[in-house]
DSSP file (Angstrom, degrees, kcal/mol; ACC not computed):
  #  RESIDUE AA STRUCTURE BP1 BP2  ACC     N-H-->O    O-->H-N    N-H-->O    O-->H-N    TCO  KAPPA ALPHA  PHI   PSI    X-CA   Y-CA   Z-CA
    1    1 A M              0   0    0      0, 0.0     2,-0.4     0, 0.0    64,-0.2   0.000 360.0 360.0 360.0 143.6  -32.1  178.3   90.7
    2    2 A F  E     -A   64   0A   0     62,-1.2    62,-2.2     2,-0.0     2,-0.4  -0.980 360.0-173.9-130.2 119.4  -32.4  179.5   94.3
    3    3 A L  E     +A   63   0A   0     -2,-0.4     2,-0.3    60,-0.2    60,-0.2  -0.922  11.4 164.1-116.5 139.8  -30.5  182.5   95.7
    4    4 A T  E     -A   62   0A   0     58,-1.7    58,-2.4    -2,-0.4    56,-0.0  -0.924  19.7-149.4-145.0 169.0  -30.5  183.5   99.3
    5    5 A T    >   -     0   0    0     -2,-0.3     3,-2.2    56,-0.2     4,-0.1  -0.883  39.0 -95.1-136.6 168.6  -28.6  185.7  101.8
    6    6 A P  G >  S+     0   0    0      0, 0.0     3,-2.4     0, 0.0    46,-0.0   0.796 114.5  73.4 -58.5 -26.7  -27.9  185.6  105.6
    7    7 A E  G 3  S+     0   0    0      1,-0.3     4,-0.2     2,-0.1    -3,-0.0   0.734  93.8  54.9 -60.6 -18.6  -30.8  187.9  106.3
    8    8 A F  G <> S+     0   0    0     -3,-2.2     4,-2.3     1,-0.2     3,-0.3   0.347  74.1 105.9 -97.6   7.2  -33.1  185.0  105.5
    9    9 A L  H <> S+     0   0    0     -3,-2.4     4,-2.9     1,-0.2     5,-0.3   0.875  75.3  56.2 -56.3 -39.4  -31.5  182.6  108.1
   10   10 A P  H  > S+     0   0    0      0, 0.0     4,-2.4     0, 0.0    -1,-0.2   0.930 110.3  45.7 -58.6 -43.3  -34.5  183.0  110.5
   11   11 A Q  H  > S+     0   0    0     -3,-0.3     4,-2.5     2,-0.2     5,-0.2   0.918 112.3  50.8 -67.3 -41.8  -36.9  181.8  107.7
   12   12 A H  H  X S+     0   0    0     -4,-2.3     4,-2.3     2,-0.2    -1,-0.2   0.924 112.1  47.4 -61.9 -43.1  -34.5  178.9  106.7
   13   13 A R  H  X S+     0   0    0     -4,-2.9     4,-2.1    -5,-0.2    -1,-0.2   0.898 112.0  50.0 -67.1 -38.2  -34.3  177.8  110.4
   14   14 A S  H  X S+     0   0    0     -4,-2.4     4,-2.1    -5,-0.3    -2,-0.2   0.913 111.5  47.4 -63.6 -42.8  -38.1  178.0  110.8
   15   15 A Q  H  X S+     0   0    0     -4,-2.5     4,-2.3     2,-0.2    -2,-0.2   0.864 109.5  55.5 -65.4 -36.0  -38.7  176.0  107.6
   16   16 A R  H  X S+     0   0    0     -4,-2.3     4,-2.3    -5,-0.2    -2,-0.2   0.929 107.9  47.8 -60.6 -46.3  -36.1  173.5  108.9
   17   17 A Q  H  X S+     0   0    0     -4,-2.1     4,-2.3     1,-0.2    -2,-0.2   0.901 110.8  51.0 -60.3 -42.3  -38.0  173.0  112.1
   18   18 A Q  H  X S+     0   0    0     -4,-2.1     4,-2.4     2,-0.2    -1,-0.2   0.890 108.8  51.9 -63.1 -39.0  -41.3  172.6  110.2
   19   19 A T  H  X S+     0   0    0     -4,-2.3     4,-2.7     2,-0.2    -2,-0.2   0.921 109.3  51.0 -64.0 -44.0  -39.6  169.9  107.9
   20   20 A L  H  X S+     0   0    0     -4,-2.3     4,-2.6     1,-0.2    -2,-0.2   0.927 110.5  48.0 -59.1 -45.5  -38.4  168.0  111.1
   21   21 A E  H  X S+     0   0    0     -4,-2.3     4,-2.3     1,-0.2    -1,-0.2   0.894 111.3  50.4 -62.9 -40.0  -41.9  168.1  112.5
   22   22 A L  H  X S+     0   0    0     -4,-2.4     4,-2.6     2,-0.2    -2,-0.2   0.928 111.4  49.3 -61.7 -45.4  -43.3  166.8  109.2
   23   23 A I  H  X S+     0   0    0     -4,-2.7     4,-2.7     1,-0.2    -2,-0.2   0.923 110.4  50.1 -59.5 -46.8  -40.8  164.0  109.2
   24   24 A T  H  X S+     0   0    0     -4,-2.6     4,-2.0     1,-0.2    -1,-0.2   0.918 113.2  45.5 -60.2 -45.1  -41.6  163.0  112.7
   25   25 A A  H  X S+     0   0    0     -4,-2.3     4,-1.3     1,-0.2    -1,-0.2   0.894 112.8  51.0 -67.3 -37.2  -45.4  162.9  112.0
   26   26 A A  H  X>S+     0   0    0     -4,-2.6     5,-2.7     1,-0.2     4,-0.5   0.894 108.3  52.2 -68.3 -38.0  -44.9  161.0  108.8
   27   27 A E  H ><5S+     0   0    0     -4,-2.7     3,-0.9     1,-0.2    -1,-0.2   0.901 107.2  52.7 -61.5 -40.4  -42.7  158.4  110.6
   28   28 A A  H 3<5S+     0   0    0     -4,-2.0    -1,-0.2     1,-0.3    -2,-0.2   0.802 111.7  45.8 -64.7 -28.0  -45.4  157.9  113.2
   29   29 A R  H 3<5S-     0   0    0     -4,-1.3    -1,-0.3    -3,-0.2    -2,-0.2   0.449 114.6-116.7 -93.4  -2.2  -47.9  157.3  110.5
   30   30 A G  T <<5 +     0   0    0     -3,-0.9     2,-1.6    -4,-0.5    -3,-0.2   0.774  60.2 153.3  75.5  25.9  -45.6  154.9  108.6
   31   31 A Q     >< +     0   0    0     -5,-2.7     4,-2.2     1,-0.2    -1,-0.2  -0.588  12.9 172.3 -90.2  77.1  -45.4  157.2  105.5
   32   32 A K  H  > S+     0   0    0     -2,-1.6     4,-2.7     1,-0.2    -1,-0.2   0.860  72.7  51.1 -57.6 -43.5  -42.0  156.0  104.4
   33   33 A R  H  > S+     0   0    0      1,-0.2     4,-2.7     2,-0.2    -1,-0.2   0.913 110.2  49.6 -63.7 -43.7  -42.0  157.9  101.0
   34   34 A L  H  > S+     0   0    0      1,-0.2     4,-1.9     2,-0.2    -1,-0.2   0.890 111.8  49.1 -66.1 -36.5  -43.0  161.2  102.7
   35   35 A V  H  X S+     0   0    0     -4,-2.2     4,-1.7     2,-0.2    -2,-0.2   0.936 111.3  50.4 -63.3 -45.8  -40.1  160.7  105.2
   36   36 A E  H  X S+     0   0    0     -4,-2.7     4,-1.4     1,-0.2     3,-0.3   0.933 111.7  46.3 -58.3 -50.4  -37.7  160.0  102.4
   37   37 A M  H  X S+     0   0    0     -4,-2.7     4,-1.6     1,-0.2    -1,-0.2   0.893 114.1  47.5 -63.0 -39.8  -38.6  163.0  100.4
   38   38 A N  H  X S+     0   0    0     -4,-1.9     4,-2.2     1,-0.2    -1,-0.2   0.692 103.3  61.2 -81.7 -17.2  -38.5  165.3  103.4
   39   39 A R  H  X S+     0   0    0     -4,-1.7     4,-2.2    -3,-0.3    -1,-0.2   0.857 105.5  49.6 -67.8 -35.8  -35.2  164.0  104.6
   40   40 A Q  H  X S+     0   0    0     -4,-1.4     4,-2.3     2,-0.2    -2,-0.2   0.905 110.5  48.8 -67.5 -42.4  -33.8  165.2  101.3
   41   41 A V  H  X S+     0   0    0     -4,-1.6     4,-2.5     2,-0.2    -2,-0.2   0.911 111.1  51.5 -58.9 -43.7  -35.5  168.6  101.8
   42   42 A L  H  X S+     0   0    0     -4,-2.2     4,-2.4     2,-0.2    -2,-0.2   0.913 108.6  50.9 -63.1 -44.7  -34.0  168.7  105.3
   43   43 A G  H  X S+     0   0    0     -4,-2.2     4,-2.1     2,-0.2    -1,-0.2   0.912 111.7  47.3 -59.0 -45.7  -30.5  167.9  103.9
   44   44 A N  H  X S+     0   0    0     -4,-2.3     4,-2.0     1,-0.2    -2,-0.2   0.905 111.0  51.2 -65.7 -40.4  -30.8  170.8  101.4
   45   45 A R  H  X S+     0   0    0     -4,-2.5     4,-2.5     1,-0.2    -2,-0.2   0.886 109.2  51.5 -64.1 -38.3  -32.0  173.1  104.1
   46   46 A D  H  X S+     0   0    0     -4,-2.4     4,-3.0     1,-0.2     5,-0.2   0.909 108.0  52.0 -64.8 -40.7  -29.0  172.2  106.3
   47   47 A I  H  X S+     0   0    0     -4,-2.1     4,-2.4     2,-0.2    -1,-0.2   0.911 111.2  46.9 -57.5 -44.5  -26.6  172.9  103.4
   48   48 A I  H  X S+     0   0    0     -4,-2.0     4,-2.1     2,-0.2    -2,-0.2   0.933 114.1  46.8 -64.1 -46.8  -28.1  176.3  102.9
   49   49 A I  H  X S+     0   0    0     -4,-2.5     4,-1.8     1,-0.2    -2,-0.2   0.913 113.1  48.9 -66.9 -43.4  -28.1  177.2  106.6
   50   50 A D  H  X S+     0   0    0     -4,-3.0     4,-1.2     1,-0.2    -1,-0.2   0.916 111.5  49.3 -59.9 -44.5  -24.5  176.0  107.0
   51   51 A S  H  < S+     0   0    0     -4,-2.4    -1,-0.2     1,-0.2    -2,-0.2   0.861 113.3  46.2 -66.2 -35.1  -23.3  177.9  104.0
   52   52 A L  H  < S+     0   0    0     -4,-2.1    -1,-0.2     1,-0.2    -2,-0.2   0.780 110.4  53.6 -78.4 -24.6  -25.0  181.1  105.2
   53   53 A D  H  < S+     0   0    0     -4,-1.8    -2,-0.2    -5,-0.2    -1,-0.2   0.704  89.6  91.1 -75.8 -21.6  -23.6  180.6  108.8
   54   54 A T  S  < S-     0   0    0     -4,-1.2     2,-0.1    -5,-0.2    -4,-0.0  -0.660  82.7-126.1 -81.3 119.6  -20.0  180.3  107.5
   55   55 A P        -     0   0    0      0, 0.0     2,-0.3     0, 0.0    -2,-0.1  -0.394  28.5-168.1 -66.9 141.3  -18.4  183.7  107.4
   56   56 A T        -     0   0    0     -4,-0.1    -4,-0.0    -2,-0.1     0, 0.0  -0.801  34.2-113.1-121.9 166.9  -16.9  184.8  104.1
   57   57 A A  S    S+     0   0    0     -2,-0.3    -1,-0.1     1,-0.2     0, 0.0   0.902 106.3  25.1 -69.1 -39.6  -14.6  187.6  103.1
   58   58 A E  S    S-     0   0    0     -3,-0.0    -1,-0.2     2,-0.0     2,-0.2  -0.985  90.3-113.2-124.3 132.9  -17.4  189.3  101.1
   59   59 A P        +     0   0    0      0, 0.0     2,-0.3     0, 0.0   -54,-0.0  -0.455  49.1 161.6 -61.4 131.1  -21.1  188.9  101.6
   60   60 A E        -     0   0    0     -2,-0.2     2,-0.1   -56,-0.0   -56,-0.0  -0.974  41.8 -94.0-147.7 157.5  -22.6  187.1   98.6
   61   61 A A        -     0   0    0     -2,-0.3     2,-0.5   -56,-0.1   -56,-0.2  -0.452  35.0-128.6 -72.6 147.0  -25.7  185.2   97.8
   62   62 A T  E     -A    4   0A   0    -58,-2.4   -58,-1.7    -2,-0.1     2,-0.5  -0.848  22.5-154.1 -97.5 133.6  -25.7  181.5   98.2
   63   63 A E  E     +A    3   0A   0     -2,-0.5     2,-0.4   -60,-0.2   -60,-0.2  -0.920  21.3 161.5-114.9 127.3  -26.9  179.6   95.2
   64   64 A H  E     -A    2   0A   0    -62,-2.2   -62,-1.2    -2,-0.5     2,-0.8  -1.000  35.4-130.9-141.6 143.4  -28.4  176.1   95.3
   65   65 A A              0   0    0     -2,-0.4    -2,-0.0   -64,-0.2   -62,-0.0  -0.846 360.0 360.0 -92.1 116.4  -30.6  174.2   92.9
   66   66 A I              0   0    0     -2,-0.8    -1,-0.2   -22,-0.0   -22,-0.0   0.366 360.0 360.0-119.5 360.0  -33.5  172.8   94.8
């Protein structure tokens, strides 16, 4: 289980950028499996960022199984 709050958005965005860079490098090297795995990581990261960016009535932790 993974819990996070909006205060960690900068770290999530930074990790998202690092994942994009890893995907780009893996694509250039033809590492299809590495690309595939990290696209899933990227999708999970986007879900987390989107959910933390969405204002709610009460601040609460976002929970995701990663």
